[in-house]
N, C-alpha and C positions, 0 to 999 in steps of 0.2 A: 539267703537265696532260696527260692521255692524248690521243692523236690521235683525231679523229673517225672513226667507222666506220659503214658502212651496215648492219652486222649488228645485229640487235635482241637484244643480250645480256640485256635484261630479260625477254624472252619465254623464252629458254633457262634463265634462273636462277629463273623462277617455280616455286614448289613444286608448282603444279597443271599443269606442262607435260606434254603427252601427245604422244609421237612419232607415233602413228597419226593424231591430229587434225592435227598439223603437216604430215605427209606428204599427207593428204587435201586440206588447204587449198592446198598447193603445187601439187598435180596439177590441181585445179579452176581455179586461177588461170592456168595455162598452157595449158589446153585448153578447147574449147567443150563444153558439156554435150551437144550433139547429135551430136558426133563419135563415130562407132562405134569406129574404132581410136584408142586414146589414145596420145598422144605422150609417152613417159616419159623421153626423152633430155633434154629441156629441164629438167624438174624435177631429174633426176639430176645434170645438169651444174651446176645451181644449188646443189645440196647439196654437191657436190664442191668447187665454188669457195668456198663458205662454210667448208668444213672447212680448205681450204688457207689461207684468209684468217685463220682462227682459229689455225692452226698457226704461221703467219708472225707473228702478233701475240704468241703465247706465246714464240716464239724470240727476238723482239725484246726482250720484257720480261726474259727470263732473261739475255740477253746484256748488257743495260744494268745489271742488278742482281746480276750473278754475284758480285762481290766482297762487297757487303753480305750476300748470302745465305750465302756461305761463312763470313764472319766471324761472323754470327749463329749459324750451325750449330756453329762451333768453340766459341763462348762457351757455348752450351747444353750441348754435350758436356762441356766442362771443368767447368761447374757441376754437371752430373749426377755426374761422377766425384768431385768434391769432397764432394757430399752423400752419395754411396755410401761414401766413405772415412770421413766423420764418423759416418755411421750405423753402420758396422761397429765403429768404436771405442766408440760408446755401447752397442751391443749386447753387445760383449765385456765392457764395464764392468758392465752389468746382469747378465750371466751370472755374472761373478765375484762380484758382490754376492749374488746368489741362492745360489750355492754356499756362500759364507761364512755367510749366514743359515741355510741348511739345516744346515750343520755346527754352528754356534754356538747356534741356536735350536731348529730343528725336531727334531733328534736329541735335544737335551737335553730338549725338551718331551715327546717320546715316552717318554724314560726317566723324566721326572718324573711323567707320567701313569700309567705302570706302577707307580711307587712310590706314587702317590696311591691307586690301586685296591688295592694290597697293604695300605696303611695303613688304608683304609676297611674292608677285609675283616678285618684284625687287630682294629680297634676294635670291629667288630660281634661278632667272636668273643669279645673281652674282655667286652663288654657282656652278651652272652648267658651267658658263664661266670659273671659276677657275679650275674646274675638267677637262674641255676640254683643258685649257691652260697647266695644269700639264701633261695631256696625250701627247700633242704635244711637250712639253719640254722633256719628257722622250723619245718620238720618235726621236727627234733631237739628244738627247744624245746617243740613240741606233745607230743612223745613223753614228755618229762619231766613235763609238766603232766598228761598222761593217767595216768602212773604215780602221780602225787600224788593224782589224783581216785580212782583205783581202790584206793589204799592198798597197792600192791605194791612201793613203793620206787622211786626214780628210777633210770634207767639211766645217768645222767651228770649233770654239773653244769649249772647254768643257762647258757644260751647268750648271751643279749643283755641289755643294760641294761633295767631295768624288770621283770625276772623274778627278782629276788633271792629265794632260798629255794625256787625252783621245783625245784631238784635235790636238796633235802634229803629224807630219809626222811619219809614221812607218818605221822602218829600216828593217822589215821583220823577224828578229831573235827573237824579244820579242813580236811579234804580238799575240802569244798565250796567253799572260797575260791578254789581253782584253776579253778573253772568259768568265772568271769569272765575270768581271764587266758587261759584256753584259747579263749574266744570272741573275744577281741581277736586272738589268734594266727591263728585261723581266718579272721577278717576280713582280716587282712594277706595271707594266702595267697589268699583269694578275690579281693582287689583286684589282686594281681599276675597271677593267672591270667585275670582278666577284661579287663585292659588289653592286648589283643593286637593293637591297630592299629600300623601302622608308625610307629616313632619313640617308642612307649610302652615302659614298662619290661618288660612281659610279652611283647613281640613276639618270636615264634619259640619260646616255651616249649612250645607244643603240639607242636613237632617233636622235642622231647627225650624219649626213652623213659623216663628215670628220673623226670622230672617227671610224665609221664602215669601212671606206676606209683604215684608218691607221692600223686597226687590220687585215683586210682580205688581204690587198695587201702588207703590210710591216712587221708587227710584226710576223705573223704566218710563212711566208717564212724565215725571219731572225732566228726565233727560230729553225726551221728545219735545217738551215744552221749551226747554232752554235752546235746543237746536232750532226750533221754529222761530223763537224770538231773535236769535242771532241771524238766521237767514232773512227774516223780515227786515232787520236793520240794514243788511247789505243791499237787499233788493230795493229799499226805499232811499238809499244814499243819494244825495244830491246837494251840491254846493252852489250850482248855477242859479237856483231859484231864490237864494238869499239876497242877491243883488237886485232882483226884480220885485221884491215884496215891499219896497218902500220903507226901510227901517228908519227909526227915529234918529239914530246916531251911528257913527262909524264903529264906536265901541260895541254897540249892540250886535252889529253884523259880524264883527270879529269874534265875539263871544259865541254866537250861534255857529259860526264856522268851526271854531275850536271844539265845541260840543259835538258837532256832527262828525268831526274827525275822530274824537275820542270814542264815540259810539261805534264807528266803523272799525277802529283798531281793536276794541274790546270784542266785537262780534267776530272778527277774523281770528283773534286769539282763541276765542271759545270754540269755534268750529275746528280750528287746528287741533285743539286738545281732544275734542270729542270724535275726531275722525277715527275709524276703525284701525286698531293696531295690526301690523302684519303678524302672521302666525310664527314666523321665524324672527329671532332677535335682530334688530337693525339699529342704525345710528340716526341721529337727527338729520345728517346730510343726505341719507338714503331714504328717509321717511317721506311718503307721498300722502299728504292730508286730503284724502279723496272727498270728504264732506266739504271742506273749504273750497277745493278746486271746482267741484260740481256747482257750488253756489255762485262762485265768481264767474264761471263759464256761463251759467244761466243769466247772470246780470249782463254780461257782454252780449249774449244772444238776444236778450230782450231789448237792449239798447239798439242793436243792429237792426232787428226785425221791425221795431217801432219806427226807426228812421227810414227804413226801406219803404214801409207802407205809407208813411206820411209824405215822403218825397214823391212816391208814385202817384198819390192822389194830387199833390201839388202840380205835377207835370201835366195833369189833365185839367187843372184849374189854376192857371198862372197867377191870378190875383192873390192867391194864398201862398205864393212861393216865398215871399220875404219872411213871413212869420215861420214857415216850415224850416227854412234854412237857419233862422235864428234858433229854433228849438234843436235842430241837429247840431249846431255849433255848441249849444249849451250842454247837450249830452256828451259831446266829446270833451268839453272842459271838465265834466264830472269824471270821465274816464281818466283824464290827465291827473286830477286830484286823487283818484283811486290808486293810480300807478305810483304817485309820490308817497302816499301813505304806506302802501305795501313795500316800497323800496326801503323806507326808513323803519320798517317794523321787522325786528328779528324774531325768529321762532322762540316761543316761550319755553322755559324749562319743562320738559315732559318727564314725569316720574316713571313712565314705562318704557322709555327709550334710553339707549346707551349714550353716554356723554361723548362729545367730540372735541373736548378742550385740548388744544395743542400741548404736547409735552415739552420738557426742556430740551430734549434731543432733536426736536423737529427743526430742520434746517430752514424751511420757508413755510410760514404759516399760511393756511388756506384762506381765501377771501371770505369776508364775513357773509354769512347766510342771511337771507331775508325772505319774506313771504311772497315777493314778486317772482323770484326765480322759478319755483315749481309751476306757477301759472303760465309764465312765458314758455316754458318747456312743453306744457300741455297744449298750448295754442300754437306752438311752433312759430313763434314770432319774436322779433327783437324788442317790440314795445307795444303797449296796449292801444295807443292812438293809431299807430300804423296798422295794427290788426283791424281796428274799427273801420278806418277809411277804406282799406283794401277789401274787406268783407262787404262793406256797403257798396263799393263800386262793382264788385263781381255780381252782386244780386240786382243792381240797377240796370245793368246792360240788357238783360232779358226783358225787364219791364218797359224800357224805352223802345226796344225793338217791337214789342207787342203793340204799343201805342202807334208807332209808325206804320206797322203792317195793317192796322185797322183803318188807317187813313182818317179822313174827316177833318173837322175843324181843329181838334186837338193836335193832330199831326201838323197841319199847316201853321198853326199858331207857334208850335215848338220850332219849326224850321225858320219862321220869320223872326223869332226872338233868340236865334242861336247865339249871337254875340252877347246878348244880355245874359243869357244863362251861363255862358262861359265866364263872364266877369263875376256874376253873383256867386257861382259855385266856388270859384277860386277865392273870392273874398270870404265866403263861409268857412272854408278850411283854414285860411290864414287868421281869421278872427278867433277860431277855436284855439289857436296857439297862444293867444293873448289872454292869460288867466289872471283873474283879479288877485292882487296881492293879499287881500283879506282872506281869501280861501287858500291860496297857495302857500303862504308863509305863516299861517296861523300857528303851526307847531313850533316855529322859531321865535315866537313872542313878538312878532311885528304886526302892526295894523296899519291900514291905510286904504286909499281908493285908487292907487296907481296900479298898473298892470305889469305882469311879468311874461316875457316871451319865452315859450318853452320849445326848444328845438327848431329845426329848419324843415318846414313841411311843404316845400315847393314840389317835391316829388309826389306826395300824397294829393296835393291840389291838382297836379297834372293827371294823375290816375282817375280822380273823380271827374274832371272835365272830359277826359276821353270816354269814360263810361257813359256819361249823359249826352254829350254833344256828338261824340263819334258816330252813333247810329243814325243821326239826323242827316248825315251827308253834307255836301257843299251846296 
């Protein structure tokens, strides 16, 4: 136990100890507050005595504890040296391990990463080269199909499977069959050139000059040519003139009707395939083939306006009425044949549209689609002949009223032949319903000179009679 001391060590060890406050207290305790000259020798002696006492106490403690202190210091120093030595050994071991890892892992990883980058670049180059090769192959295939369409002979053999015969010389009669194959080839090129996102087949093709040249200088002009050929085939479609050309045999007429139908079906399929695809994914049932619809609507419009103009002229020149009505009836028979072909023609498989095949869980399968349905929806009609006669009637009423309002010989002649016009117009409409079996049933493998009655057209006949005879009055 420590010796007792009069020194207040607690005061000196207090964290809030203030030397100035301690000195002030010591001075005031050894002097009177009224003394003018202060006696500082007494407090100074007190402080010096306290310091000497503290020094003596420290000396006594160090003297008594010298050996334990030296022993503790020696132990601490030895422990520190041991820790330093062990730390150095561990640091050296860690350094050697890092150097070994750097040599065995890091350097090899850097080499492997460089090889990976080179492999990725090589793979990207191979992928792009394959895409370019496929584009050029499709371009060569399209070139042979164009040669077949134009009848100039193929420039080389067929390139890929599914195009057998594409490279054979064309005989001119069956060249239209290459239109559909060319449409599929154009769709394949269109699909490749449109899939330009990273990771897709066509990624990077827009940076290849030969592909840009192929697209701008060959594919686009060929696509326009194929569209024009298909539109021309539809616009020139007619079966009624086959019966009036004086064929040498029934078999010849049947063959020409069959060829005309095949040409129309191929042209319709081609325009269906080349119609612009919607921006959002859609199914076959929702797809609207704008190119095909506009061409067919143009065909209907041309037939209607030609009939309106010719019948308007015939109303002013009654001697030509019989031939005009025969021509109008023939155009309607062509429209009946067009409707039959489109009704029997299903939409072709489209590689860019989602399939609508019914699944096993479908309770009631949807009715079969055909290329007539979208046309009827666009025309807002139940049938093409009905649309033809009703459009013709609606346009004729104003023409007849114009003739009547002008008066003169034409108006008087029309009024005097009112009954004759009624009978001839009704006969014209009903005659149009009697389609030649050679043209109407050619797709079923039947030939002959008999006729087939298509539908009941009494209502259309009444509409036409009212449109022409009605403005003439009684």
